[in-house]
BAGULO-89047 format. One line per field, with one value per residue: chain; x, y, z of N, C-alpha, C in turn. Coordinates in Angstrom, 1 decimal. Example, Ala and Ser with C-alpha at 12.3 -4.5 7.8 and 13.67 -1.06 7.14 Angstrom:
<sites>
unit = A | A .
n_X = 13.2 | 12.8 .
n_Y = -5.7 | -2.2 .
n_Z = 7.8 | 7.1 .
ca_X = 12.3 | 13.7 .
ca_Y = -4.5 | -1.1 .
ca_Z = 7.8 | 7.1 .
c_X = 13.2 | 12.9 .
c_Y = -3.3 | 0.0 .
c_Z = 7.8 | 7.9 .
</sites>
This chain:
<sites>
unit = A | A | A | A | A | A | A | A | A | A | A | A | A | A | A | A | A | A | A | A | A | A | A | A | A | A | A | A | A | A | A | A | A | A | A | A | A | A | A | A | A | A | A | A | A | A | A | A | A | A | A | A | A | A | A | A | A | A | A | A | A | A | A | A | A | A | A | A | A | A | A | A | A | A | A | A | A | A | A | A | A | A | A | A | A | A | A | A | A | A | A | A | A | A | A | A | A | A | A | A | A | A | A | A | A | A | A | A | A | A | A | A | A | A | A | A | A | A | A .
n_X = 21.0 | 22.2 | 21.8 | 22.9 | 22.0 | 19.4 | 17.5 | 17.5 | 15.9 | 13.6 | 12.8 | 12.0 | 9.8 | 6.8 | 4.4 | 5.1 | 5.6 | 3.1 | 1.7 | 3.0 | 2.3 | -0.5 | -0.6 | 0.4 | -1.5 | -3.8 | -3.0 | -2.9 | -5.6 | -6.9 | -5.9 | -6.9 | -9.6 | -10.0 | -9.4 | -11.4 | -13.7 | -13.4 | -13.5 | -15.9 | -18.0 | -18.0 | -19.8 | -22.1 | -21.4 | -21.8 | -20.5 | -18.6 | -18.1 | -19.9 | -19.9 | -18.8 | -16.4 | -15.0 | -14.5 | -12.8 | -10.6 | -9.8 | -9.1 | -6.9 | -5.2 | -4.8 | -3.3 | -1.0 | -0.2 | 0.4 | 2.6 | 4.4 | 4.7 | 5.8 | 8.1 | 9.6 | 9.1 | 7.3 | 5.1 | 1.5 | -1.4 | -4.5 | -7.8 | -10.5 | -13.9 | -15.7 | -18.5 | -20.0 | -18.0 | -14.9 | -11.7 | -8.2 | -5.5 | -2.1 | -0.1 | 1.8 | 1.1 | 0.8 | -0.5 | -3.0 | -6.2 | -9.4 | -11.2 | -10.0 | -7.5 | -4.2 | -2.3 | 1.0 | 2.0 | -0.1 | -2.7 | -6.0 | -8.1 | -11.2 | -11.9 | -14.1 | -14.6 | -12.7 | -12.1 | -10.3 | -6.9 | -3.8 | -0.6 .
n_Y = -2.2 | -1.6 | 0.0 | 0.5 | -2.1 | -2.1 | -2.7 | -0.4 | -0.2 | -1.6 | 0.0 | 2.4 | 1.9 | 2.4 | 1.5 | 1.2 | 3.8 | 4.9 | 3.6 | 4.7 | 7.4 | 7.2 | 6.4 | 8.6 | 10.5 | 9.5 | 9.7 | 12.5 | 13.2 | 12.0 | 13.6 | 16.1 | 15.6 | 15.1 | 17.7 | 19.2 | 18.0 | 18.6 | 21.4 | 22.0 | 21.1 | 22.6 | 24.6 | 23.1 | 21.4 | 20.6 | 21.5 | 19.2 | 19.3 | 20.4 | 22.1 | 25.4 | 25.8 | 23.4 | 23.8 | 26.1 | 25.0 | 23.1 | 24.9 | 26.2 | 24.0 | 23.4 | 25.7 | 25.3 | 22.9 | 23.8 | 25.5 | 23.6 | 22.1 | 23.9 | 24.9 | 22.7 | 20.5 | 18.6 | 15.9 | 15.5 | 13.9 | 13.9 | 13.6 | 12.9 | 13.3 | 11.8 | 11.4 | 9.9 | 8.2 | 7.7 | 8.9 | 8.7 | 10.8 | 11.2 | 13.9 | 16.7 | 19.9 | 22.8 | 25.3 | 27.0 | 28.2 | 29.8 | 28.4 | 26.5 | 24.0 | 23.6 | 21.0 | 19.3 | 18.9 | 20.1 | 19.5 | 20.4 | 20.7 | 21.1 | 22.8 | 22.1 | 19.3 | 18.2 | 16.3 | 16.1 | 17.0 | 15.4 | 15.6 .
n_Z = -34.6 | -31.3 | -28.2 | -25.0 | -24.4 | -25.5 | -28.3 | -30.7 | -33.0 | -32.3 | -30.1 | -31.2 | -32.7 | -34.5 | -33.3 | -30.6 | -29.9 | -30.3 | -28.2 | -26.0 | -26.2 | -25.9 | -23.3 | -22.0 | -22.7 | -21.5 | -18.8 | -18.6 | -19.2 | -17.0 | -14.9 | -15.6 | -15.5 | -12.8 | -11.7 | -13.0 | -11.9 | -9.1 | -9.2 | -10.4 | -8.8 | -6.5 | -5.6 | -5.0 | -3.0 | 0.5 | 3.7 | 5.5 | 8.1 | 10.9 | 13.1 | 14.0 | 15.5 | 14.9 | 12.2 | 12.3 | 13.6 | 11.7 | 9.6 | 10.8 | 11.2 | 8.5 | 7.7 | 9.3 | 8.1 | 5.6 | 6.1 | 7.1 | 4.8 | 2.9 | 4.1 | 5.2 | 3.5 | 4.3 | 4.5 | 5.0 | 6.4 | 4.9 | 5.6 | 3.8 | 2.8 | 0.5 | -1.3 | 0.7 | 1.6 | 3.3 | 2.6 | 2.7 | 2.1 | 1.6 | 1.4 | 0.2 | 1.3 | -0.5 | -0.7 | 1.1 | 1.5 | 2.5 | 1.0 | -0.8 | -1.2 | -2.3 | -3.5 | -3.7 | -7.0 | -8.2 | -7.7 | -6.7 | -4.0 | -2.5 | 0.5 | 1.9 | 1.9 | 3.5 | 6.4 | 8.6 | 9.5 | 9.7 | 11.2 .
ca_X = 21.9 | 21.8 | 22.4 | 22.6 | 21.2 | 18.1 | 17.5 | 17.0 | 14.9 | 12.4 | 12.5 | 11.4 | 8.7 | 5.6 | 3.4 | 5.5 | 5.4 | 1.6 | 1.4 | 3.5 | 1.5 | -1.8 | -0.5 | 0.6 | -2.8 | -4.7 | -2.7 | -3.3 | -7.1 | -7.3 | -5.6 | -7.8 | -10.9 | -10.0 | -9.5 | -12.7 | -14.6 | -13.2 | -13.9 | -17.3 | -18.9 | -17.7 | -21.0 | -23.1 | -20.9 | -22.0 | -19.4 | -18.7 | -18.0 | -21.1 | -19.6 | -17.8 | -15.1 | -14.3 | -14.1 | -11.7 | -9.5 | -9.4 | -8.4 | -5.6 | -4.4 | -4.3 | -2.3 | 0.2 | 0.3 | 1.0 | 4.0 | 5.3 | 5.0 | 6.6 | 9.4 | 10.3 | 8.6 | 6.7 | 3.7 | 0.5 | -2.5 | -5.8 | -9.0 | -11.5 | -15.2 | -16.2 | -19.7 | -20.3 | -16.9 | -13.8 | -10.4 | -7.0 | -4.5 | -0.9 | 0.5 | 2.4 | 0.2 | 1.6 | -1.2 | -4.3 | -7.0 | -10.6 | -12.0 | -9.3 | -6.1 | -3.4 | -1.3 | 2.1 | 1.5 | -1.2 | -4.1 | -6.8 | -9.1 | -12.0 | -11.8 | -15.4 | -14.6 | -11.7 | -12.6 | -9.3 | -5.6 | -2.9 | 0.7 .
ca_Y = -1.4 | -1.6 | 1.0 | 0.1 | -3.3 | -1.9 | -2.6 | 0.9 | -0.3 | -1.9 | 1.1 | 3.5 | 1.4 | 3.3 | 1.0 | 1.5 | 5.2 | 5.2 | 3.2 | 5.7 | 8.6 | 6.9 | 6.4 | 10.0 | 11.2 | 9.0 | 10.4 | 13.9 | 13.2 | 11.7 | 14.7 | 17.2 | 15.2 | 15.3 | 19.1 | 19.6 | 17.5 | 19.4 | 22.8 | 22.1 | 20.7 | 23.4 | 25.3 | 22.1 | 20.7 | 21.1 | 21.3 | 17.9 | 19.7 | 21.3 | 23.1 | 26.5 | 25.5 | 22.4 | 24.5 | 27.0 | 24.1 | 22.6 | 25.9 | 26.4 | 22.8 | 23.5 | 26.7 | 24.7 | 22.0 | 24.6 | 26.0 | 22.4 | 21.7 | 24.9 | 25.1 | 21.4 | 19.5 | 17.6 | 15.4 | 15.4 | 13.1 | 14.6 | 12.7 | 13.5 | 12.7 | 11.8 | 10.6 | 9.1 | 7.3 | 8.4 | 8.6 | 9.3 | 11.2 | 11.7 | 14.8 | 18.0 | 21.1 | 24.0 | 26.5 | 26.8 | 29.4 | 29.4 | 27.6 | 25.5 | 23.6 | 23.1 | 20.0 | 19.2 | 18.3 | 21.0 | 19.0 | 21.3 | 20.1 | 22.0 | 22.6 | 21.6 | 17.9 | 17.7 | 16.0 | 16.5 | 17.0 | 14.8 | 16.0 .
ca_Z = -33.7 | -29.9 | -27.3 | -23.6 | -24.3 | -26.1 | -29.7 | -31.0 | -34.0 | -31.6 | -29.2 | -31.9 | -33.6 | -34.4 | -32.3 | -29.2 | -29.7 | -30.1 | -26.9 | -25.0 | -26.3 | -25.4 | -21.8 | -21.5 | -22.9 | -20.5 | -17.5 | -18.7 | -19.1 | -15.6 | -14.1 | -15.9 | -15.0 | -11.3 | -11.5 | -13.4 | -10.9 | -7.9 | -9.4 | -10.8 | -7.7 | -5.3 | -5.1 | -4.6 | -1.8 | 1.8 | 4.5 | 6.2 | 9.5 | 11.2 | 14.2 | 13.6 | 16.1 | 14.2 | 11.0 | 12.5 | 13.9 | 10.4 | 8.9 | 11.5 | 10.8 | 7.1 | 7.6 | 9.8 | 7.1 | 4.5 | 6.5 | 7.1 | 3.4 | 2.2 | 4.8 | 5.4 | 2.5 | 5.2 | 4.1 | 6.0 | 6.0 | 4.8 | 5.7 | 2.9 | 2.7 | -0.9 | -1.6 | 1.8 | 2.0 | 3.8 | 1.9 | 3.3 | 1.1 | 2.2 | 0.4 | 0.7 | 1.1 | -0.9 | -0.4 | 1.7 | 1.9 | 3.1 | 0.1 | -1.5 | -0.8 | -3.4 | -3.1 | -4.6 | -8.3 | -8.7 | -7.4 | -5.9 | -3.2 | -1.8 | 2.0 | 2.5 | 2.0 | 4.4 | 7.7 | 9.5 | 9.0 | 10.6 | 10.9 .
c_X = 21.3 | 22.5 | 21.9 | 21.7 | 19.8 | 18.3 | 16.8 | 15.9 | 13.6 | 11.9 | 11.7 | 10.3 | 7.5 | 4.6 | 3.8 | 5.3 | 3.9 | 1.2 | 1.8 | 2.7 | 0.1 | -1.7 | -0.4 | -0.7 | -3.8 | -4.3 | -3.1 | -4.9 | -7.5 | -7.0 | -6.6 | -9.2 | -11.0 | -10.1 | -10.8 | -13.8 | -14.6 | -13.7 | -15.4 | -18.3 | -18.8 | -19.0 | -22.0 | -22.7 | -21.4 | -20.8 | -19.6 | -18.6 | -19.2 | -20.8 | -18.6 | -16.4 | -14.3 | -13.7 | -12.8 | -10.4 | -9.0 | -8.6 | -7.0 | -4.7 | -3.9 | -3.2 | -1.0 | 0.7 | 1.0 | 2.4 | 4.9 | 5.7 | 6.0 | 8.0 | 10.2 | 10.0 | 8.0 | 5.3 | 2.8 | -0.6 | -3.8 | -6.9 | -10.1 | -12.8 | -15.7 | -17.4 | -19.9 | -19.2 | -15.7 | -12.5 | -9.3 | -5.9 | -3.3 | -0.2 | 1.1 | 1.5 | 1.1 | 0.9 | -2.6 | -5.0 | -8.4 | -11.5 | -11.3 | -7.9 | -5.4 | -2.3 | -0.1 | 1.6 | 0.4 | -2.6 | -4.8 | -7.9 | -9.9 | -11.9 | -13.0 | -15.4 | -13.5 | -12.2 | -11.6 | -7.9 | -4.7 | -1.5 | 1.6 .
c_Y = -1.4 | -0.5 | 0.7 | -1.1 | -3.2 | -1.9 | -1.3 | 0.8 | -0.7 | -0.8 | 2.2 | 3.1 | 2.3 | 2.8 | 1.3 | 3.0 | 5.6 | 4.8 | 4.2 | 7.0 | 8.4 | 6.9 | 7.8 | 10.8 | 10.8 | 9.6 | 11.8 | 14.0 | 12.9 | 12.9 | 15.9 | 16.9 | 15.4 | 16.8 | 19.6 | 19.2 | 18.3 | 20.8 | 22.9 | 21.9 | 21.5 | 24.0 | 24.3 | 21.4 | 21.4 | 20.7 | 20.0 | 18.2 | 20.7 | 22.4 | 24.1 | 26.3 | 24.5 | 22.9 | 25.3 | 26.1 | 23.5 | 23.6 | 26.2 | 25.2 | 22.9 | 24.6 | 26.1 | 23.7 | 22.7 | 25.1 | 24.8 | 22.0 | 22.6 | 25.0 | 23.8 | 20.3 | 18.3 | 17.2 | 15.3 | 14.5 | 13.9 | 13.6 | 13.4 | 12.7 | 12.9 | 10.9 | 9.5 | 8.0 | 8.2 | 8.0 | 9.3 | 9.6 | 11.7 | 12.6 | 16.0 | 19.1 | 22.3 | 25.3 | 26.2 | 28.1 | 28.9 | 28.5 | 26.4 | 25.2 | 23.1 | 22.2 | 20.0 | 18.4 | 19.1 | 20.5 | 20.0 | 20.6 | 21.2 | 21.8 | 22.0 | 20.1 | 17.3 | 17.6 | 16.5 | 16.4 | 16.4 | 15.2 | 14.7 .
c_Z = -32.3 | -29.2 | -25.9 | -23.5 | -24.9 | -27.6 | -30.2 | -32.1 | -33.3 | -30.7 | -30.0 | -32.9 | -33.4 | -33.4 | -30.9 | -28.9 | -29.5 | -28.7 | -25.8 | -25.0 | -25.7 | -23.9 | -21.3 | -21.6 | -21.9 | -19.1 | -17.5 | -18.5 | -17.7 | -14.7 | -14.3 | -15.4 | -13.5 | -11.0 | -11.9 | -12.4 | -9.6 | -8.1 | -9.7 | -9.7 | -6.4 | -4.7 | -4.5 | -3.3 | -0.5 | 2.7 | 5.4 | 7.7 | 9.8 | 12.2 | 13.7 | 14.3 | 15.4 | 12.8 | 11.2 | 12.9 | 12.6 | 9.6 | 9.5 | 11.2 | 9.4 | 6.9 | 8.2 | 8.8 | 5.9 | 4.9 | 6.6 | 5.7 | 2.7 | 2.8 | 4.9 | 4.5 | 3.3 | 4.6 | 5.2 | 5.5 | 6.0 | 4.7 | 4.9 | 3.0 | 1.3 | -1.1 | -0.6 | 2.1 | 2.3 | 3.1 | 2.7 | 2.2 | 1.9 | 1.1 | 1.0 | 0.3 | 0.7 | -0.6 | 0.1 | 1.9 | 2.4 | 2.3 | -0.5 | -0.9 | -2.0 | -2.9 | -4.1 | -5.9 | -8.9 | -8.5 | -6.4 | -5.3 | -2.5 | -0.3 | 2.6 | 2.6 | 2.9 | 5.8 | 8.8 | 8.9 | 10.1 | 10.2 | 10.8 .
</sites>
């Protein structure tokens, strides 16, 4: 039996279902591992910005990014410092406070690792 050009017998084979469940489980494990890593290392992290003026500018930029994300669904670039390497993430900021930033999709990033925010 075929439906939309797909052989339904092949589509619902046990092996293909196992493969799909393995992929979903792997995606879920990666997401949980990232959240665990970000939450468990918060106390050990030192702030990448040393000057208080730079920290206040970063916080103002995060609040502006939050308003852009919530009002206009605008993405911003976050420059992060992870283990002596710089990464750039382009994401929508949903919530920002003094310690954490929540991105679209539920990813939580500590503020201490953010170098700068680009609109």
